[in-house]
MDAnalysis code that builds the backbone (N, CA, C; Angstrom):
import MDAnalysis as mda
import numpy as np

u = mda.Universe.empty(708, n_residues=236, atom_resindex=np.repeat(np.arange(236), 3), trajectory=True)
u.add_TopologyAttr("name", ["N", "CA", "C"] * 236)
u.add_TopologyAttr("resid", np.arange(1, 237))
u.add_TopologyAttr("resname", ["MET", "GLU", "LYS", "ASN", "ILE", "LEU", "VAL", "VAL", "GLU", "ASP", "GLN", "ALA", "ASP", "ILE", "ALA", "GLU", "LEU", "ILE", "SER", "LEU", "HIS", "LEU", "ARG", "ASP", "LEU", "GLY", "HIS", "ARG", "VAL", "GLU", "VAL", "VAL", "HIS", "ASP", "GLY", "GLN", "SER", "GLY", "PHE", "GLU", "ARG", "ALA", "SER", "SER", "GLY", "GLU", "HIS", "ALA", "LEU", "VAL", "VAL", "LEU", "ASP", "VAL", "MET", "LEU", "PRO", "GLY", "ARG", "ASP", "GLY", "MET", "ASP", "ILE", "VAL", "ARG", "ALA", "LEU", "ARG", "MET", "ALA", "ARG", "SER", "PRO", "VAL", "PRO", "VAL", "LEU", "MET", "LEU", "THR", "ALA", "ARG", "SER", "THR", "GLU", "ILE", "ASP", "ARG", "VAL", "LEU", "GLY", "LEU", "GLU", "LEU", "GLY", "ALA", "ASP", "ASP", "TYR", "LEU", "THR", "LYS", "PRO", "PHE", "SER", "VAL", "PRO", "GLU", "LEU", "GLN", "ALA", "ARG", "VAL", "LYS", "ALA", "LEU", "LEU", "ARG", "ARG", "ALA", "GLU", "LEU", "ARG", "ALA", "THR", "ALA", "VAL", "GLU", "PRO", "ASP", "SER", "ARG", "GLU", "ARG", "ILE", "ARG", "ILE", "GLY", "GLU", "LEU", "ARG", "ILE", "ASP", "THR", "ALA", "SER", "ARG", "GLU", "VAL", "HIS", "MET", "GLY", "ALA", "GLU", "SER", "VAL", "PRO", "LEU", "THR", "ALA", "LYS", "GLU", "PHE", "ASP", "LEU", "LEU", "VAL", "HIS", "PHE", "ALA", "ARG", "ASN", "PRO", "GLY", "ARG", "ALA", "PHE", "THR", "ARG", "MET", "GLN", "LEU", "LEU", "ASP", "ALA", "VAL", "TRP", "GLY", "THR", "THR", "PHE", "GLU", "GLY", "TYR", "GLU", "HIS", "ASN", "VAL", "ASN", "THR", "HIS", "ILE", "ASN", "ARG", "LEU", "ARG", "ALA", "LYS", "ILE", "GLU", "SER", "ASP", "PRO", "ALA", "GLN", "PRO", "ARG", "TYR", "VAL", "LEU", "THR", "VAL", "ARG", "GLY", "VAL", "GLY", "TYR", "ARG", "PHE", "THR", "GLU", "GLU", "ARG", "SER", "ALA"])
u.atoms.positions = np.array([
    [17.403, -8.818, 6.906],
    [17.512, -8.251, 8.094],
    [16.393, -8.549, 9.015],
    [16.585, -8.871, 10.287],
    [15.514, -9.068, 11.153],
    [14.518, -7.920, 11.419],
    [13.332, -8.057, 11.449],
    [12.317, -7.108, 11.575],
    [11.263, -7.535, 12.655],
    [10.646, -6.570, 13.371],
    [9.511, -6.771, 14.229],
    [8.223, -6.789, 13.425],
    [7.556, -7.930, 13.502],
    [6.281, -8.006, 12.865],
    [5.080, -8.329, 13.779],
    [3.990, -7.618, 13.748],
    [2.905, -7.769, 14.605],
    [1.723, -8.629, 13.782],
    [1.336, -9.687, 14.337],
    [0.189, -10.492, 13.686],
    [-1.056, -10.249, 14.578],
    [-2.118, -9.758, 14.034],
    [-3.326, -9.523, 14.792],
    [-4.420, -10.513, 14.106],
    [-4.564, -11.669, 14.782],
    [-5.371, -12.766, 14.346],
    [-6.023, -13.453, 15.482],
    [-7.426, -13.567, 15.468],
    [-8.030, -14.216, 16.566],
    [-8.067, -15.723, 16.586],
    [-7.786, -16.236, 15.415],
    [-7.714, -17.768, 15.394],
    [-6.302, -18.212, 15.612],
    [-6.148, -18.913, 16.911],
    [-4.899, -19.262, 17.401],
    [-4.059, -20.101, 16.440],
    [-4.760, -21.011, 15.779],
    [-4.051, -21.955, 14.871],
    [-3.390, -21.146, 13.557],
    [-4.278, -20.289, 13.061],
    [-3.881, -19.386, 11.945],
    [-2.687, -18.495, 12.387],
    [-2.850, -17.914, 13.489],
    [-1.837, -17.039, 14.013],
    [-0.513, -17.684, 14.222],
    [-0.625, -18.986, 14.778],
    [0.671, -19.792, 14.937],
    [1.197, -20.098, 13.635],
    [0.381, -20.456, 12.544],
    [1.059, -20.876, 11.316],
    [1.779, -19.622, 10.676],
    [1.040, -18.437, 10.721],
    [1.682, -17.266, 10.158],
    [2.933, -16.920, 10.853],
    [3.021, -17.020, 12.259],
    [4.164, -16.679, 12.981],
    [5.265, -17.593, 12.613],
    [4.943, -18.955, 12.487],
    [5.960, -19.924, 12.126],
    [6.693, -19.538, 10.860],
    [6.051, -19.172, 9.822],
    [6.574, -18.955, 8.517],
    [7.234, -17.570, 8.451],
    [6.738, -16.651, 9.328],
    [7.448, -15.365, 9.306],
    [8.733, -15.476, 10.141],
    [8.867, -16.350, 11.148],
    [10.050, -16.562, 11.741],
    [11.026, -17.379, 10.921],
    [10.521, -18.168, 9.999],
    [11.280, -18.845, 8.977],
    [12.177, -17.836, 8.097],
    [11.529, -16.650, 7.990],
    [12.197, -15.668, 7.178],
    [13.135, -14.789, 8.042],
    [13.276, -15.157, 9.367],
    [14.236, -14.480, 10.213],
    [13.666, -13.348, 11.020],
    [12.382, -13.186, 11.123],
    [11.865, -12.038, 11.667],
    [11.402, -12.357, 13.158],
    [11.269, -11.398, 14.057],
    [10.589, -11.499, 15.311],
    [9.128, -11.246, 15.134],
    [8.222, -12.088, 15.791],
    [6.817, -11.880, 15.666],
    [6.085, -11.778, 17.044],
    [5.230, -10.867, 17.015],
    [4.416, -10.647, 18.235],
    [2.945, -10.934, 17.727],
    [2.271, -11.574, 18.584],
    [0.819, -12.094, 18.209],
    [-0.158, -11.532, 19.274],
    [-1.213, -10.821, 18.842],
    [-2.312, -10.517, 19.697],
    [-3.567, -11.010, 18.995],
    [-4.638, -11.251, 19.891],
    [-5.747, -11.967, 19.332],
    [-7.082, -11.189, 19.261],
    [-7.030, -9.884, 19.637],
    [-8.268, -9.090, 19.620],
    [-7.969, -7.665, 19.038],
    [-9.006, -7.019, 18.471],
    [-8.889, -5.800, 17.853],
    [-8.340, -4.655, 18.585],
    [-8.741, -4.460, 19.822],
    [-8.375, -3.290, 20.575],
    [-6.805, -3.430, 20.893],
    [-6.492, -4.695, 21.339],
    [-5.082, -4.838, 21.675],
    [-4.167, -4.744, 20.351],
    [-4.698, -5.093, 19.153],
    [-4.049, -5.033, 17.997],
    [-3.808, -3.570, 17.581],
    [-4.903, -2.747, 17.764],
    [-4.665, -1.359, 17.477],
    [-3.585, -0.694, 18.451],
    [-3.692, -0.929, 19.740],
    [-2.764, -0.370, 20.588],
    [-1.319, -0.748, 20.324],
    [-1.085, -1.993, 19.913],
    [0.258, -2.488, 19.665],
    [0.684, -1.894, 18.254],
    [-0.270, -1.879, 17.283],
    [0.138, -1.393, 15.921],
    [0.384, 0.064, 15.932],
    [-0.254, 0.859, 16.925],
    [0.033, 2.200, 17.142],
    [1.368, 2.569, 17.866],
    [2.039, 1.531, 18.389],
    [3.230, 1.806, 19.211],
    [4.457, 2.307, 18.452],
    [4.542, 1.990, 17.128],
    [5.674, 2.363, 16.314],
    [6.759, 1.417, 16.575],
    [6.435, 0.254, 17.079],
    [7.527, -0.741, 17.317],
    [7.783, -1.820, 16.247],
    [6.905, -1.781, 15.242],
    [6.833, -2.821, 14.250],
    [7.014, -2.359, 12.885],
    [7.664, -3.095, 12.093],
    [8.017, -2.792, 10.637],
    [6.882, -3.207, 9.789],
    [5.931, -4.098, 10.259],
    [4.841, -4.553, 9.368],
    [3.739, -5.018, 10.462],
    [2.427, -4.891, 9.954],
    [1.386, -5.516, 10.751],
    [0.698, -6.386, 9.812],
    [0.419, -7.652, 10.053],
    [-0.412, -8.586, 9.470],
    [-1.743, -8.606, 10.226],
    [-2.810, -8.138, 9.620],
    [-4.088, -7.738, 10.285],
    [-5.288, -8.478, 9.686],
    [-5.965, -9.287, 10.557],
    [-7.119, -9.905, 10.074],
    [-8.245, -8.930, 10.120],
    [-9.211, -9.181, 9.269],
    [-10.414, -8.201, 9.113],
    [-11.331, -8.572, 10.266],
    [-11.678, -9.764, 10.350],
    [-12.766, -10.101, 11.366],
    [-12.077, -10.471, 12.761],
    [-12.208, -9.422, 13.634],
    [-11.634, -9.547, 14.982],
    [-12.655, -9.241, 16.158],
    [-12.541, -9.794, 17.319],
    [-13.404, -9.419, 18.404],
    [-12.929, -8.051, 18.915],
    [-13.936, -7.294, 19.272],
    [-13.671, -6.087, 19.989],
    [-13.603, -4.928, 18.963],
    [-12.800, -4.930, 17.929],
    [-12.549, -3.967, 16.909],
    [-12.077, -4.538, 15.677],
    [-12.820, -4.300, 14.617],
    [-12.429, -5.136, 13.361],
    [-11.273, -4.472, 12.538],
    [-10.658, -5.205, 11.720],
    [-9.459, -4.726, 11.000],
    [-9.605, -3.507, 10.144],
    [-10.891, -3.406, 9.540],
    [-11.155, -2.182, 8.688],
    [-11.030, -0.964, 9.539],
    [-11.628, -0.979, 10.849],
    [-11.577, 0.151, 11.686],
    [-10.242, 0.423, 12.184],
    [-9.374, -0.569, 12.386],
    [-8.132, -0.416, 12.823],
    [-7.120, 0.289, 11.790],
    [-7.242, -0.173, 10.551],
    [-6.430, 0.387, 9.493],
    [-6.840, 1.875, 9.270],
    [-8.135, 2.131, 9.325],
    [-8.613, 3.523, 9.159],
    [-8.090, 4.350, 10.260],
    [-8.086, 3.889, 11.501],
    [-7.566, 4.705, 12.676],
    [-6.090, 4.947, 12.463],
    [-5.360, 3.910, 12.059],
    [-3.889, 4.097, 11.952],
    [-3.572, 5.118, 10.796],
    [-4.351, 5.102, 9.874],
    [-3.990, 6.126, 8.739],
    [-4.481, 7.551, 9.133],
    [-5.584, 7.640, 9.938],
    [-6.070, 8.897, 10.297],
    [-5.010, 9.487, 11.363],
    [-4.239, 8.690, 12.111],
    [-3.224, 9.066, 13.050],
    [-1.900, 9.208, 12.290],
    [-1.885, 9.039, 10.901],
    [-0.683, 9.266, 10.089],
    [0.451, 8.103, 10.357],
    [0.001, 6.959, 10.822],
    [0.928, 5.932, 11.059],
    [1.407, 5.389, 9.720],
    [2.772, 5.403, 9.585],
    [3.243, 4.863, 8.322],
    [3.455, 3.343, 8.137],
    [3.123, 2.587, 9.181],
    [3.417, 1.249, 9.268],
    [2.705, 0.422, 8.224],
    [3.414, -0.482, 7.394],
    [2.717, -1.189, 6.261],
    [1.757, -2.139, 6.915],
    [0.609, -2.305, 6.263],
    [-0.517, -3.280, 6.757],
    [-0.760, -4.222, 5.666],
    [-0.612, -5.602, 5.987],
    [-1.094, -6.622, 5.103],
    [-2.440, -7.267, 5.670],
    [-3.566, -6.986, 5.071],
    [-4.791, -7.400, 5.563],
    [-5.030, -8.851, 5.154],
    [-5.571, -9.692, 6.091],
    [-6.163, -11.009, 5.763],
    [-7.733, -11.023, 5.931],
    [-8.288, -11.532, 4.816],
    [-9.732, -11.559, 4.809],
    [-10.256, -12.815, 4.312],
    [-11.420, -13.224, 4.900],
    [-12.099, -14.444, 4.371],
    [-13.113, -14.105, 3.259],
    [-13.254, -12.667, 3.205],
    [-14.102, -12.147, 2.111],
    [-13.547, -12.194, 0.769],
    [-14.078, -12.754, -0.222],
    [-13.449, -12.785, -1.423],
    [-13.981, -11.922, -2.530],
    [-14.961, -11.088, -2.204],
    [-15.518, -10.220, -3.255],
    [-14.661, -8.966, -3.386],
    [-14.672, -8.471, -4.485],
    [-13.751, -7.402, -4.901],
    [-13.994, -6.094, -4.090],
    [-15.249, -5.762, -3.761],
    [-15.621, -4.597, -3.080],
    [-14.958, -4.582, -1.696],
    [-14.838, -5.836, -1.104],
    [-14.333, -5.880, 0.240],
    [-12.789, -5.688, 0.175],
    [-12.188, -6.136, -0.863],
    [-10.729, -6.075, -1.038],
    [-10.420, -4.525, -1.336],
    [-11.187, -3.927, -2.173],
    [-10.935, -2.586, -2.501],
    [-11.161, -1.601, -1.386],
    [-12.289, -1.984, -0.512],
    [-12.473, -1.096, 0.633],
    [-11.288, -1.163, 1.690],
    [-10.686, -2.324, 1.777],
    [-9.465, -2.276, 2.691],
    [-8.349, -1.471, 2.142],
    [-8.148, -1.570, 0.854],
    [-7.022, -0.711, 0.266],
    [-7.363, 0.750, 0.259],
    [-8.653, 1.095, 0.111],
    [-9.086, 2.470, 0.118],
    [-8.911, 3.050, 1.554],
    [-9.016, 2.192, 2.667],
    [-8.919, 2.709, 4.028],
    [-7.492, 2.854, 4.380],
    [-6.531, 2.308, 3.494],
    [-5.158, 2.485, 3.860],
    [-4.293, 1.259, 3.974],
    [-4.845, 0.073, 3.821],
    [-3.999, -1.167, 3.736],
    [-3.106, -1.131, 2.441],
    [-1.991, -1.774, 2.693],
    [-1.048, -1.700, 1.613],
    [-1.131, -2.956, 0.706],
    [-1.686, -4.017, 1.243],
    [-1.950, -5.164, 0.302],
    [-2.816, -6.090, 1.218],
    [-3.326, -7.127, 0.478],
    [-4.310, -8.088, 1.192],
    [-4.067, -9.484, 0.770],
    [-4.472, -10.407, 1.546],
    [-4.432, -11.848, 1.183],
    [-5.814, -12.352, 1.540],
    [-6.515, -13.164, 0.668],
    [-7.622, -13.857, 0.911],
    [-7.446, -15.259, 1.450],
    [-8.174, -15.506, 2.523],
    [-7.952, -16.900, 3.046],
    [-8.862, -17.905, 2.230],
    [-8.307, -19.121, 2.052],
    [-7.036, -19.548, 2.496],
    [-5.938, -19.172, 1.422],
    [-4.753, -18.947, 2.003],
    [-3.640, -18.517, 1.144],
    [-2.452, -19.448, 1.322],
    [-1.556, -19.514, 0.442],
    [-0.421, -20.305, 0.405],
    [0.651, -19.677, 1.218],
    [1.531, -20.493, 1.790],
    [2.766, -20.006, 2.537],
    [3.643, -19.143, 1.666],
    [4.039, -19.688, 0.471],
    [4.851, -18.865, -0.376],
    [4.317, -17.541, -0.764],
    [2.970, -17.329, -0.913],
    [2.437, -16.105, -1.248],
    [2.438, -15.124, 0.054],
    [2.074, -15.736, 1.071],
    [2.279, -14.849, 2.319],
    [3.640, -14.350, 2.467],
    [4.659, -15.196, 2.384],
    [6.058, -14.809, 2.525],
    [6.529, -13.753, 1.447],
    [6.065, -13.908, 0.125],
    [6.394, -13.093, -0.913],
    [5.772, -11.707, -0.692],
    [4.545, -11.644, -0.244],
    [4.039, -10.292, 0.043],
    [4.642, -9.549, 1.205],
    [4.998, -10.373, 2.287],
    [5.686, -9.738, 3.374],
    [6.952, -9.341, 2.984],
    [7.822, -10.057, 2.180],
    [9.025, -9.555, 1.674],
    [8.935, -8.136, 0.871],
    [7.882, -8.124, 0.043],
    [7.722, -7.043, -0.814],
    [7.349, -5.763, -0.012],
    [6.433, -5.964, 1.093],
    [6.136, -4.796, 1.777],
    [7.265, -4.306, 2.598],
    [8.062, -5.193, 3.168],
    [9.262, -4.856, 3.998],
    [10.356, -4.135, 3.031],
    [10.473, -4.582, 1.912],
    [11.441, -4.033, 0.887],
    [11.090, -2.660, 0.586],
    [9.731, -2.531, 0.333],
    [9.247, -1.159, -0.072],
    [9.387, -0.116, 1.062],
    [9.213, -0.560, 2.305],
    [9.287, 0.352, 3.439],
    [10.766, 0.686, 3.567],
    [11.752, -0.240, 3.408],
    [13.029, 0.104, 3.468],
    [13.445, 1.074, 2.443],
    [13.064, 0.962, 1.246],
    [13.298, 1.841, 0.111],
    [12.847, 3.286, 0.503],
    [11.726, 3.315, 1.035],
    [11.048, 4.644, 1.427],
    [11.849, 5.280, 2.497],
    [12.309, 4.475, 3.445],
    [13.068, 5.005, 4.688],
    [14.398, 5.557, 4.210],
    [14.959, 4.907, 3.168],
    [16.361, 5.247, 2.769],
    [16.395, 6.269, 1.651],
    [15.281, 6.711, 1.197],
    [15.103, 7.652, 0.132],
    [16.109, 8.965, 0.280],
    [16.524, 9.454, -0.765],
    [17.449, 10.617, -0.739],
    [16.657, 11.775, -0.195],
    [17.363, 12.501, 0.857],
    [16.718, 13.481, 1.538],
    [15.971, 14.525, 0.794],
    [16.644, 15.092, -0.385],
    [15.922, 16.066, -1.147],
    [14.497, 15.645, -1.536],
    [14.432, 14.321, -1.961],
    [13.129, 13.870, -2.440],
    [12.052, 13.809, -1.376],
    [12.551, 13.742, -0.030],
    [11.531, 13.561, 1.033],
    [10.839, 14.997, 1.304],
    [11.441, 16.040, 0.724],
    [10.822, 17.389, 0.872],
    [10.431, 17.953, -0.444],
    [10.176, 17.049, -1.413],
    [9.870, 17.482, -2.784],
    [8.399, 17.982, -2.940],
    [8.253, 19.040, -3.778],
    [6.928, 19.524, -4.125],
    [6.823, 19.437, -5.637],
    [5.825, 18.695, -6.196],
    [5.705, 18.632, -7.526],
    [4.340, 19.193, -8.072],
    [4.436, 19.935, -9.106],
    [3.165, 20.500, -9.636],
    [3.146, 20.116, -11.151],
    [1.963, 19.524, -11.538],
    [1.656, 19.154, -12.916],
    [0.233, 19.696, -13.205],
    [0.140, 20.727, -13.955],
    [-1.241, 21.231, -14.273],
    [-1.873, 21.758, -12.922],
    [-3.090, 21.314, -12.607],
    [-3.647, 21.602, -11.318],
    [-3.317, 20.725, -10.215],
    [-2.557, 19.632, -10.464],
    [-2.152, 18.692, -9.490],
    [-0.906, 19.140, -8.755],
    [-1.011, 19.140, -7.424],
    [0.072, 19.398, -6.569],
    [0.342, 18.237, -5.572],
    [1.761, 17.840, -5.489],
    [2.020, 16.752, -4.575],
    [3.190, 17.276, -3.617],
    [2.927, 17.002, -2.327],
    [3.897, 17.287, -1.356],
    [4.372, 16.156, -0.652],
    [5.602, 15.668, -0.936],
    [6.110, 14.437, -0.526],
    [6.419, 14.349, 0.903],
    [6.635, 15.633, 1.491],
    [7.037, 15.538, 2.849],
    [5.819, 15.258, 3.781],
    [4.637, 15.957, 3.489],
    [3.449, 15.687, 4.189],
    [2.544, 14.624, 3.587],
    [3.027, 14.130, 2.367],
    [2.298, 13.042, 1.710],
    [0.797, 13.586, 1.514],
    [0.683, 14.677, 1.027],
    [-0.652, 15.259, 0.673],
    [-0.677, 15.683, -0.842],
    [-1.881, 15.395, -1.410],
    [-2.090, 15.672, -2.828],
    [-3.265, 16.684, -2.992],
    [-3.155, 17.662, -3.843],
    [-4.279, 18.658, -4.078],
    [-4.525, 18.743, -5.523],
    [-5.806, 18.805, -5.848],
    [-6.212, 19.133, -7.166],
    [-6.796, 20.471, -7.228],
    [-6.151, 21.502, -7.599],
    [-6.607, 22.780, -7.354],
    [-6.715, 23.222, -5.919],
    [-7.764, 23.653, -5.429],
    [-7.855, 23.922, -4.004],
    [-8.441, 22.645, -3.127],
    [-8.770, 21.657, -3.954],
    [-9.358, 20.437, -3.176],
    [-8.220, 19.415, -2.784],
    [-8.321, 18.894, -1.625],
    [-7.523, 17.915, -1.179],
    [-8.009, 16.555, -1.806],
    [-6.967, 15.610, -2.221],
    [-7.286, 14.317, -2.747],
    [-6.731, 13.348, -1.814],
    [-7.683, 12.635, -1.182],
    [-7.325, 11.534, -0.221],
    [-6.708, 10.198, -1.004],
    [-5.508, 9.871, -0.633],
    [-4.897, 8.727, -1.355],
    [-4.484, 7.721, -0.304],
    [-4.519, 6.464, -0.635],
    [-3.979, 5.509, 0.223],
    [-2.415, 5.538, 0.108],
    [-1.678, 4.880, 1.000],
    [-0.230, 4.939, 0.906],
    [0.231, 4.461, -0.377],
    [-0.280, 3.350, -0.893],
    [0.253, 2.809, -2.097],
    [-0.119, 3.680, -3.404],
    [-1.375, 4.274, -3.336],
    [-1.808, 5.181, -4.465],
    [-0.799, 6.427, -4.411],
    [-0.434, 6.834, -3.246],
    [0.463, 7.990, -3.179],
    [1.830, 7.620, -3.669],
    [2.432, 6.573, -3.393],
    [3.661, 6.088, -3.889],
    [3.655, 5.869, -5.335],
    [2.599, 5.353, -5.922],
    [2.451, 5.220, -7.354],
    [2.382, 6.452, -8.055],
    [1.650, 7.393, -7.497],
    [1.575, 8.731, -8.103],
    [2.898, 9.384, -8.142],
    [3.666, 9.424, -7.107],
    [4.841, 10.104, -6.964],
    [5.942, 9.423, -7.937],
    [5.882, 8.186, -8.053],
    [6.781, 7.478, -8.956],
    [6.421, 7.835, -10.342],
    [5.163, 8.066, -10.649],
    [4.909, 8.542, -12.074],
    [5.344, 9.942, -12.271],
    [5.016, 10.792, -11.197],
    [5.168, 12.242, -11.361],
    [6.738, 12.580, -11.452],
    [7.624, 11.764, -10.866],
    [8.968, 11.897, -10.920],
    [9.603, 11.501, -12.171],
    [8.747, 10.773, -13.083],
    [9.322, 10.332, -14.311],
    [8.328, 10.634, -15.511],
    [8.011, 11.882, -15.726],
    [6.929, 12.228, -16.656],
    [7.441, 11.822, -18.026],
    [6.526, 11.205, -18.798],
    [6.755, 10.929, -20.231],
    [7.295, 9.537, -20.297],
    [7.791, 8.859, -19.285],
    [8.353, 7.637, -19.274],
    [7.415, 6.462, -19.218],
    [7.441, 5.569, -20.235],
    [6.499, 4.485, -20.188],
    [6.926, 3.315, -19.227],
    [6.038, 2.804, -18.462],
    [6.432, 1.754, -17.537],
    [5.569, 0.463, -17.843],
    [6.194, -0.681, -17.850],
    [5.304, -1.858, -17.909],
    [4.770, -2.124, -16.482],
    [3.773, -2.978, -16.368],
    [3.253, -3.305, -15.055],
    [4.274, -3.974, -14.124],
    [5.033, -4.762, -14.694],
    [6.296, -5.389, -13.865],
    [7.226, -4.351, -13.344],
    [7.548, -3.316, -14.132],
    [8.444, -2.291, -13.704],
    [7.734, -1.611, -12.528],
    [6.465, -1.298, -12.599],
    [5.752, -0.551, -11.599],
    [5.673, -1.376, -10.335],
    [5.398, -2.680, -10.471],
    [5.578, -3.648, -9.402],
    [6.806, -3.570, -8.549],
    [7.948, -3.516, -9.332],
    [9.220, -3.457, -8.737],
    [9.590, -2.130, -8.027],
    [9.070, -1.099, -8.746],
    [9.487, 0.254, -8.146],
    [8.560, 0.601, -6.919],
    [7.225, 0.195, -7.059],
    [6.240, 0.614, -6.103],
    [5.911, -0.445, -4.977],
    [5.801, -1.606, -5.487],
    [5.556, -2.673, -4.462],
    [6.769, -3.383, -4.084],
    [7.931, -3.172, -4.680],
    [9.161, -3.939, -4.263],
    [9.133, -5.382, -4.606],
    [8.427, -5.821, -5.613],
    [8.377, -7.209, -6.005],
    [8.255, -7.253, -7.544],
    [8.683, -8.451, -8.151],
    [8.399, -8.683, -9.558],
    [7.673, -9.982, -9.732],
    [6.859, -10.319, -8.695],
    [5.989, -11.578, -8.685],
    [4.864, -11.342, -9.602],
    [4.740, -12.139, -10.711],
    [3.684, -11.776, -11.752],
    [2.340, -11.793, -11.111],
    [2.002, -12.569, -10.152],
    [0.661, -12.750, -9.697],
    [0.191, -11.363, -9.016],
    [1.068, -10.407, -8.887],
    [0.735, -9.026, -8.357],
    [0.148, -8.096, -9.468],
    [0.345, -8.543, -10.713],
    [0.056, -7.571, -11.836],
    [-1.258, -6.961, -11.724],
    [-2.247, -7.655, -11.255],
    [-3.648, -7.141, -11.152],
    [-3.697, -5.950, -10.099],
    [-2.740, -5.985, -9.106],
    [-2.834, -4.853, -8.238],
    [-2.468, -3.518, -8.901],
    [-1.568, -3.574, -9.874],
    [-1.209, -2.431, -10.769],
    [-2.460, -1.874, -11.394],
    [-3.238, -2.700, -12.057],
    [-4.379, -2.270, -12.837],
    [-5.455, -1.646, -11.817],
    [-5.661, -2.384, -10.742],
    [-6.626, -1.942, -9.659],
    [-6.161, -0.512, -9.167],
    [-4.901, -0.417, -8.870],
    [-4.455, 1.005, -8.261],
    [-4.477, 2.121, -9.366],
    [-4.238, 1.743, -10.528],
    [-4.228, 2.744, -11.619],
    [-5.680, 3.236, -11.767],
    [-6.723, 2.289, -11.720],
    [-8.045, 2.737, -11.991],
    [-8.507, 3.511, -10.885],
    [-8.097, 3.207, -9.583],
    [-8.493, 3.932, -8.329],
    [-7.970, 5.342, -8.334],
    [-6.590, 5.479, -8.752],
    [-5.924, 6.596, -8.844],
    [-6.504, 7.578, -9.867],
    [-6.880, 6.982, -11.001],
    [-7.487, 7.829, -12.023],
    [-8.928, 8.433, -11.545],
    [-9.614, 7.437, -10.873],
    [-10.906, 7.933, -10.287],
    [-10.729, 9.072, -9.377],
    [-9.624, 9.270, -8.801],
    [-9.378, 10.349, -7.790],
    [-8.770, 11.627, -8.305],
    [-7.926, 11.555, -9.411],
    [-7.180, 12.706, -9.852],
    [-7.697, 13.155, -11.294],
    [-8.411, 12.322, -11.897],
    [-8.860, 12.728, -13.320],
    [-10.294, 13.364, -13.256],
    [-10.448, 14.280, -14.038],
    [-11.826, 14.828, -14.062],
    [-12.707, 13.852, -14.903],
    [-12.147, 13.059, -15.925],
    [-12.814, 12.068, -16.600],
    [-11.907, 10.920, -16.688],
    [-12.101, 9.925, -15.835],
    [-11.148, 8.822, -15.795],
    [-11.167, 7.949, -17.220],
    [-12.233, 8.136, -18.036],
    [-12.368, 7.366, -19.304],
    [-11.341, 8.065, -20.271],
    [-11.135, 9.333, -19.997],
    [-10.194, 10.131, -20.912],
    [-9.244, 10.851, -20.091],
    [-8.212, 10.003, -19.515],
    [-7.239, 10.543, -18.590],
    [-6.307, 11.605, -19.124],
    [-5.966, 12.528, -18.262],
    [-5.178, 13.562, -18.674],
    [-3.732, 13.431, -17.958],
    [-3.667, 12.731, -16.907],
    [-2.363, 12.596, -16.166],
    [-1.785, 11.132, -16.376],
    [-2.532, 10.094, -15.947],
    [-2.101, 8.688, -16.012],
    [-2.529, 8.118, -17.358],
    [-1.575, 7.996, -18.350],
    [-2.023, 7.641, -19.620],
    [-1.668, 6.144, -19.982],
    [-2.363, 5.516, -20.757],
    [-2.200, 4.189, -21.241],
    [-1.253, 4.146, -22.460],
    [-0.358, 3.314, -22.416],
    [0.630, 3.063, -23.511],
    [0.318, 1.728, -24.107],
    [-0.334, 1.611, -25.139],
    [-0.859, 0.367, -25.652],
    [0.353, -0.584, -26.019],
    [0.150, -1.853, -25.509],
    [1.133, -2.854, -25.626],
    [2.410, -2.763, -24.707],
    [2.322, -1.721, -23.803],
    [3.508, -1.536, -22.900],
    [2.972, -1.522, -21.516],
    [2.114, -0.490, -21.148],
    [1.609, -0.198, -19.795],
    [1.151, 1.159, -19.579],
    [1.856, 1.980, -18.810],
    [1.359, 3.299, -18.484],
    [2.550, 4.353, -18.497],
    [2.216, 5.608, -18.698],
    [3.130, 6.635, -18.562],
    [2.418, 7.931, -18.017],
    [3.214, 8.847, -17.525],
    [2.473, 10.047, -16.807],
    [2.827, 11.141, -17.852],
    [1.852, 12.092, -17.784],
    [1.902, 13.280, -18.730],
    [3.206, 14.105, -18.487],
    [3.627, 14.681, -19.540],
    [4.737, 15.600, -19.457],
    [4.327, 17.031, -19.288],
    [2.962, 17.234, -19.126],
    [2.531, 18.726, -18.880],
    [3.113, 19.235, -17.534],
    [3.423, 20.383, -17.698],
    [3.914, 21.050, -16.393],
    [3.143, 22.331, -16.229],
    [3.210, 22.798, -14.948],
    [2.523, 24.129, -14.642],
    [3.296, 25.200, -15.246],
    [2.713, 26.264, -15.768],
    [3.397, 27.434, -16.258],
    [4.159, 28.134, -15.196],
])
């Protein structure tokens, strides 16, 4: 299905290359070349996906994705970065990006990640209505799927969009063991093996936020030789 995609990239040749290959997938593409225009267009609600460069004139990509999430914009964001260090990639995800690509990247990888993000957004949009108002309690953990808020006791737990989706998927299936590939399919909308490191990264970050001792997790448990499962503990 044709979607509107916004590309925010200041290098004209890269922007044109990205646009060309997204149009090959059958999508409409809008391109802007500076950060302020990128934020204004990304905030419009007219796009199914934003492909966002980190280094931009006027306003950088990190600031844009932070502002979008503070405004509760649900638009999926695929960040492009020339920075290859793990801390830069994790920072983008922490601020609310849904995925990232490090330059230079291959066309098949770009297209695969765009397909995955769009598929996941469609699944979320067509979720069964009772689930969209669901409230889940497990021990001290409380999840409100309508407001997409998580609390641990009285404390609010800030999660990125993907961390929240992963937590909800686990919490809706307590006690069930998932492989990394199954989690990729359910949460990221892809079974591309190259994404498996994303599962490990998100599990580690989720544990750091909801576990009192991430080294001895209470909620997100490791199943040796399989993957992960969520505790079956429930509130009294």
